[in-house]
C-alpha positions in Angstrom: -4.6 0.8 17.7 -6.2 -2.2 19.2 -9.4 -3.9 17.8 -12.4 -5.1 19.8 -15.1 -6.3 17.7 -18.4 -7.4 18.6 -18.5 -10.7 16.9 -22.1 -11.5 17.4 -23.1 -8.9 14.7 -21.0 -10.5 12.2 -22.1 -14.3 12.7 -25.0 -14.1 10.0 -22.5 -12.5 7.3 -20.0 -15.4 8.2 -22.5 -17.9 8.1 -23.4 -16.6 4.4 -19.8 -16.9 3.7 -20.0 -20.8 4.5 -23.1 -21.0 2.4 -21.5 -19.3 -0.7 -18.2 -21.5 -0.1 -20.4 -24.6 -0.2 -22.3 -23.3 -3.3 -18.9 -22.8 -5.3 -17.7 -26.0 -4.1 -20.6 -27.8 -5.9 -20.2 -25.4 -8.8 -16.8 -26.5 -9.5 -17.7 -30.0 -9.9 -20.3 -29.2 -12.5 -19.3 -30.3 -16.0 -20.7 -27.2 -17.3 -18.6 -24.9 -15.3 -15.6 -27.2 -15.7 -15.8 -26.6 -19.5 -15.9 -22.7 -18.9 -12.5 -22.1 -18.2 -12.9 -18.4 -17.6 -15.8 -19.0 -15.1 -13.8 -22.1 -13.5 -10.8 -20.0 -12.8 -12.9 -17.1 -11.4 -14.8 -19.4 -9.2 -11.6 -21.3 -8.1 -9.9 -18.1 -7.0 -13.2 -16.8 -5.1 -13.2 -20.6 -3.6 -9.7 -20.3 -2.4 -10.2 -16.7 -0.6 -13.5 -17.9 1.0 -11.6 -21.1 2.2 -9.4 -18.9 4.4 -12.3 -17.3 6.2 -14.1 -20.7 6.5 -11.2 -22.3 8.1 -10.8 -19.6 10.7 -14.6 -19.5 11.3 -14.6 -23.5 11.9 -11.7 -22.9 14.4 -13.8 -20.1 16.2 -16.9 -22.4 16.5 -15.0 -25.0 17.8 -13.2 -22.8 20.4 -16.4 -21.3 21.3 -17.9 -24.7 21.9 -15.1 -25.6 24.1 -15.5 -22.4 26.1 -19.1 -22.8 26.7 -18.6 -26.5 27.8 -16.0 -25.6 30.2 -17.9 -22.6 31.5 -20.9 -25.0 32.0 -18.6 -27.5 34.0 -17.6 -24.9 36.3 -21.1 -23.9 37.2 -22.2 -27.4 38.0 -19.1 -29.5 39.0 -18.1 -30.3 42.6 -15.1 -32.4 41.5 -11.8 -30.7 41.9 -10.2 -32.4 39.2 -13.0 -31.5 36.7 -12.9 -27.9 37.9 -9.1 -27.7 37.4 -9.4 -29.3 33.9 -12.3 -26.8 33.0 -10.0 -23.8 34.0 -7.1 -25.0 32.0 -9.3 -25.5 29.1 -10.8 -21.8 29.5 -7.0 -20.6 30.0 -6.0 -22.2 26.8 -9.1 -21.4 24.6 -10.3 -17.8 25.5 -7.2 -15.8 24.2 -7.2 -17.4 20.9 -11.3 -17.2 20.6 -10.8 -13.2 21.3 -8.1 -13.0 18.7 -10.3 -14.8 16.3 -13.3 -12.6 17.1 -11.3 -9.6 16.1 -9.7 -11.3 12.9 -12.8 -12.5 11.5 -14.6 -9.3 10.9 -11.6 -7.9 9.0 -11.4 -11.3 6.8 -14.8 -10.0 5.5 -13.5 -7.0 3.9 -13.1 -7.3 0.0 -9.5 -7.9 -0.9 -7.8 -5.1 -2.8 -6.8 -6.8 -6.1 -3.6 -4.7 -6.2 -2.4 -5.5 -2.7 0.1 -8.3 -3.8 1.8 -6.1 -6.6 5.1 -4.4 -6.7 4.8 -0.3 -6.5 5.8 2.5 -8.6 6.8 5.4 -6.4 7.1 9.0 -7.7 8.5 11.8 -5.3 9.0 15.3 -6.3 10.3 18.4 -4.6 7.2 20.8 -4.4 6.8 23.8 -2.4 10.0 25.3 -0.8 12.6 25.2 -3.6 16.0 23.4 -2.8 14.7 22.4 0.6 11.8 20.8 -0.9 14.3 18.7 -3.2 16.6 17.9 -0.3 13.5 16.7 1.7 12.4 14.6 -1.4 15.8 12.7 -1.2 15.1 12.1 2.5 11.9 10.7 1.6 13.5 8.4 -0.9 16.0 7.1 1.4 13.2 6.4 4.1 11.4 4.2 1.5 14.4 2.4 0.4 15.5 1.7 4.2 11.9 0.4 4.8 12.0 -1.6 1.6 15.4 -3.3 2.9 14.0 -4.2 6.2 11.1 -6.0 4.3 13.5 -7.9 2.0 12.1 -6.0 -1.0 14.2 -4.9 -4.0 14.5 -1.2 -5.1 15.1 -0.2 -8.6 15.4 3.4 -9.9 13.5 4.1 -13.0 14.2 7.8 -13.5 15.5 10.7 -11.6 16.4 14.3 -11.8 18.7 15.2 -9.1 18.8 18.7 -7.7 22.1 21.0 -7.7 21.8 21.4 -3.8 21.2 17.6 -3.2 18.1 15.4 -3.2 15.8 15.2 -6.3 13.6 17.5 -8.1 12.0 14.1 -9.2 12.7 10.5 -8.7 10.6 7.5 -9.8 11.4 4.1 -8.6 9.8 0.6 -8.3 9.7 -1.4 -5.1 9.6 -5.1 -5.8 7.9 -7.4 -3.2 5.0 -9.5 -2.4 2.5 -7.1 -0.7 4.4 -3.8 -1.2 1.4 -2.0 -2.4 -0.8 -3.1 0.6 1.8 -1.3 2.9 2.9 1.7 0.8 -0.4 2.7 -0.8 -0.9 4.9 2.4 2.1 6.8 1.6 0.5 9.0 -1.2 0.0 12.5 -0.6 1.9 15.6 0.6 4.7 15.2 3.2 5.3 18.6 4.8 8.7 19.1 6.6 9.4 21.9 9.0 13.2 22.7 9.9 16.2 25.0 9.6 17.9 24.2 6.2 21.4 23.9 6.0 21.5 26.7 3.4 19.6 29.1 6.3 22.1 31.5 7.7 19.7 33.0 10.1 18.5 30.0 11.6 15.1 30.4 10.8 12.7 27.3 10.5 11.4 26.6 6.9 8.2 24.8 6.1 8.5 22.6 2.7 6.7 20.1 1.0 7.4 17.1 -1.2 4.6 15.0 -3.0 4.5 11.0 -3.0 2.5 9.1 -5.5 2.3 5.2 -4.9 0.9 3.3 -7.9 0.6 -0.6 -8.1 2.8 -1.7 -11.1 0.9 -3.0 -13.9 2.1 -5.9 -16.1 1.8 -6.4 -19.9 -0.9 -8.9 -19.3 -2.9 -6.6 -17.1 -3.2 -3.6 -19.7 -3.1 -3.6 -23.6 -1.3 -0.6 -24.9 -1.3 -0.2 -28.6 2.1 0.4 -29.7 0.5 2.8 -32.5 -0.6 4.8 -29.8 2.9 5.7 -28.6 5.2 8.7 -29.8 8.8 7.9 -29.0 11.3 10.4 -29.1 14.9 9.8 -28.1 17.4 12.6 -26.9 20.7 13.0 -25.4 21.0 12.6 -21.6 22.2 15.5 -19.2 22.9 15.8 -15.6 22.3 18.3 -13.0 22.9 21.9 -14.2 22.5 20.8 -17.8 26.1 19.0 -18.2 26.0 16.1 -20.6 26.4 12.8 -19.2 26.1 11.0 -22.5 27.2 11.3 -26.0 24.6 9.2 -27.6 20.8 9.6 -27.7 20.1 7.1 -25.1 17.4 9.2 -23.1 13.8 8.3 -23.9 10.6 10.0 -23.9 7.2 8.3 -24.4 4.0 10.0 -25.1 0.9 8.0 -24.8 -1.3 10.0 -27.4 -4.7 9.0 -26.4 -4.2 10.2 -22.7 -1.5 12.6 -23.4 0.6 11.0 -20.7 4.4 11.6 -21.0 7.2 9.6 -19.4 10.9 10.3 -19.8 13.9 8.3 -18.6 17.5 8.9 -19.0 19.2 7.0 -16.0 20.5 4.0 -18.0 23.4 4.2 -20.8 21.2 1.8 -22.8 18.2 3.3 -24.9 16.7 0.0 -24.7 16.8 -0.2 -20.8 15.6 3.4 -20.6 12.6 2.5 -22.8 11.9 -0.7 -20.7 11.8 1.5 -17.5 9.9 4.3 -19.1 7.3 1.8 -20.1 6.9 0.5 -16.5 6.0 3.9 -15.3 3.7 4.5 -18.3 1.7 1.3 -18.1 1.2 2.2 -14.2 -0.1 5.7 -15.0 -2.3 4.6 -17.9 -3.8 2.1 -15.7 -4.4 4.8 -12.9 -5.9 6.9 -15.5 -8.5 4.2 -16.5 -9.2 3.5 -12.9 -9.8 7.3 -12.3 -12.3 7.5 -15.2 -13.9 4.3 -14.0 -14.4 5.3 -10.5 -14.2 9.1 -10.7 -15.9 9.8 -7.4 -14.0 7.2 -5.3 -10.2 6.8 -6.9 -8.8 9.7 -8.8 -5.6 8.6 -7.0 -3.2 11.1 -8.1 -5.4 14.1 -8.0 -7.0 13.4 -4.5 -3.6 11.9 -3.1 -1.4 14.8 -4.1 -3.4 17.9 -4.6 -1.4 20.9 -5.7 1.6 20.3 -3.4 0.7 23.5 -1.5 2.0 23.9 1.9 -1.6 23.4 3.6 -2.2 20.0 1.8 -0.5 17.4 3.7 -1.1 14.0 5.0 2.0 13.9 7.4 4.2 16.6 9.1 7.8 16.0 10.0 8.8 18.6 12.5 12.5 18.5 13.2 12.6 21.4 16.1 10.3 19.3 18.2 11.4 15.9 17.0 8.0 14.7 15.9 6.0 13.2 13.1 2.2 13.5 12.9 0.0 11.8 10.4 -3.0 14.1 10.1 -5.3 11.5 8.8 -5.4 9.3 12.0 -4.1 11.8 14.4 -1.0 9.7 15.2 2.1 11.5 16.6 5.4 9.8 17.4 8.5 11.6 18.6 10.7 9.1 16.8 11.5 11.2 13.7 15.0 9.8 13.2 14.0 6.2 13.3 11.1 7.0 11.0 13.2 8.6 8.3 15.6 5.7 8.9 13.0 3.4 7.4 11.1 2.3 10.7 7.6 2.8 9.2 5.8 -0.3 10.8 4.1 1.7 13.6 2.9 4.4 11.2 1.6 2.2 8.5 0.1 -0.7 10.7 -1.9 2.1 12.5 -2.9 3.4 8.7 -4.0 -0.2 7.8 -6.0 -0.6 11.0 -7.8 2.7 10.5 -8.5 1.7 6.9 -9.9 -1.6 7.9 -12.3 -0.2 10.4 -13.6 2.4 7.8 -14.2 -0.3 5.2 -16.0 -2.5 7.7 -18.6 0.2 8.1 -19.3 -0.6 4.3 -19.5 -4.2 5.0 -21.9 -3.8 7.8 
């Protein structure tokens, strides 16, 4: 999706950014502000963000002056050498000027404070029984391969394998700078249409798996009172109920104020299971706080996942036709094998662009 903005309508807002930048610059040298560390740190962070915009805007204004000067020379000059120099200046400046004209409006969009965070991803088989669980496994592989291509690390926090393959549920963390900024668009119902390996009649089945992507929350970001936690331990078991551990290493943590429950049994160590369960719990508690704070806007899990029914979907993976369609932006690609092998860049970049355009409407 190629962007082409009318930069003229954004110049007043960019000038406003410069004014605010200069205002903060003065405040940061004010002894009263310096002595108020909380305010000083908040202003310093805002100053650093605005500086990026101001730097690009200064470059834009300089290039624009160069282009206008070159165009003026071409209008009045009759010296061949001057004309040639002006043409060269235009050739050098115009492409970068256009690039900045499309980039600067996007820099006015308020930054999502979670964008740089790691993500907790939850995938569950939904409608479709065994085939939904198998597809959940396919989605897990897709995200791990995508993470590998970005140089990110993947760590399983908890999983419930399915007897026929795949997962009834798998929860994992992807650690990497900017992981949330890319993967937050993956939350929702993913629908698959294909002939299951268990289908003897060759009929196409439709199944769904749900994906939830939550920013990982650190201890410093959220205060969970240990007295609010009910922690149970039990013996871990594998698919089909068979015992995989002879000690009570599995952990179930209930956050009593919200009723949220997280279980983890993947590690042999009770301590490690508790640590992993707390990573998921912090993300879910923070999400619940955000939902209550912005009930009409956020409600991430409820709005993103829905009930998991076949009709609620953000994306369809149609194997007989070899295509994937993202229904939010009406984007279709016929690279289904490549996408499921982790080549998600085209899909995600298109979603980011569509999101930026929508957010720019709110900035106007």
